[in-house]
N, C-alpha and C positions, 0 to 999 in steps of 0.2 A: 425570404424577402430581404433585400439589402436596404439599409437605411440611406436616405438621401444625405450626402456629405454635410450640407448646411445644418440639417436636423441633428446629426451626430455631433457636430461642433457645438451647437447651442446646448444640447443635452449635456455634453462634457463640461461646458462652462458653468451651467446651472449646478451640476453635481459638485464641481470643484468649489464653487462659492458656498454651497451648503456645507461641505466638509470643513472649509475654512471657518465658517461661522460657528459650526459645532465645536471645532478645536478651540476657538477663542472664548467659548462659553464654559469650558471645562473648569472645574474649581477644585480638583484634587491635587494635593501635594503629599507625596508619599515617599517613604524610604523603600526602595525596591532592592532586591538582592539578585536580580536576574542578569545583570551585565557581567560578562566574562572579561574582566580587565586582564590583560596579559600577565600571567604568572601570579595572580592575586586572587583573593576571595573577598566577597562582600563583607563589609564591617561598618562600624560607626556607632559610637555610643550616643545616647539621647542628647547629651549636651552638644556634641559635634553636629548632630542633625539639626538641632535648634539653631545653632550658630550659623550654619550654611543657609538655613531657611531665612533667618533674620537678615543676613547680608544680601540675599537675593531680593527680599522685600525692600530693603533700603535702595537697591539699584533700580528696580523697575516698579515699585509700588506693590502693596500687598495683593491687589486683585490680579495683576499680571504674574506675580510670583506663585500664586496658587495654581497657575496653569502648568508649572514645572513639576517634573518628577525628578527629584534630587536623590542621588546615590553617593555614598561614601565607600571607598574601597581601600583596603590595606595596601599601601604602596609607599615606598620611601621617596619616590620621585615627586617633583612639583608638576603634577599632571591633572588635566581635566579634559573631558570629551563631551560633545553634544551629539545627539541623534535627532533626526526629524521627529516631530511629535512632542517636543518639549522635554526630552530626557537629557539630564546632565549628570555626569559622574565626575567626582573630584577625588583626588587621593587623600588618604587620611593625613598625610603630611600637610597638605594645604588646609584641610579642615581644622587641624589643631594648631596651625602656625599663625604667622603674621596676618592680621585681618585685612590689611591693604592688599597683600598678595592674593589672598583668597578672593577678595572683591575683584581684583584685576582678572583673575582666571575666570570667575563666574561671568563678569561683564563681557569678556571676549567670547565665551561660549554662548551667552545670551545674544551677542551680536550675530552669530551664525544662525540662531533660531529666528531672530527678527528678519534676517535677510532671506531665509528660505520660507518664511510665512508660517512657521510652526508656532510662533508666539505673536500675540497682538502687540502692536507697537505702542509703547507708553507715550503719553503726551510730551511733546517737546524733543523727541528723539528723531533725527533724520536718518531714514534708511538709505543705504547706498546700493540697493539691489541692482545687479546688472552692471556695476561700474568697474569691474575688473577682478583682480585677485581676491579670492574669498577670505584669506587670512588678513589682508590689508583692510578689507571692508569690515570684518569683525573687529579689528583693532580700532578703526575710526569710530564705530558705534560704541565700543567699550570706553573709549576716551570720553565721549559725550556722557555716558551713564556714570562713569567714575566722577567726573567733574560735578555733574548734577547732584550726585549722592554725597558730595563733600569729601571724597577721597583724594581729589586733586589729579592733575595730569601725570604725575610722576610714578604712580603705582604700576601701570602696565609696562613702561620701559624697565622699571626695576625688576619686575617678574621675568621679563624676557632676558635681561642680563643674567639673572640667576640660572635660567634654563641654559643659556649659552655656556656658563661656567660648568654646568653639570653634564653637558653634551660631549660625547666623543666623536660625533659625526661632523666633519668639516663642512659638508653640504648644509646640514641643519644650522650650524653656527653662522655660516654665511647668510642664509635666509633670515635668521633671527636678527643678525646685525643690520641687515637692510631694513627690516621692520622697525627696529629701534631708531634708526636714522630717520625714517619717515615720521616717527612720532616726535622727534626732537623739537620741531618748531612749536609744538604745543606743550613742551616740558620746560619748566623754569631752569 
């Protein structure tokens, strides 16, 4: 027996809402070692894990930060990645380095999670879901989070400039230059 299309749509919406609410009520913050960062292995001492956890909580509040599954990986790059479901991996270089750069990377990745619905939106943060380029959306949300947390608007452009300097790809450098230029009106 085939389902009536309207029933299927309604059932899908109800299931989607239930999954979203369940995701928003998760309270585990763990160090996971399951991500396969290119050419690296999972790592992170307890002080780095605590530092990443603390910066995340400063950005989105402790309740929202508890929804995140944070991972630290041995890597010399200034790198961070997010996956649907609240998983964020940061390089050991970021975790051990300048706090404002770590905050900028985490805020950008949290911006992706807010946009895709993997993380419940903290009070006072405006989501830009559906408004264009995913990286630009994540940058705009990151700027809001960074300013609200007291890091100021200059942390993200500074991080992007560092990545530009480290990149050997002209295409990536051009894309990052464009993103920095878009952030400049909010940077002193």
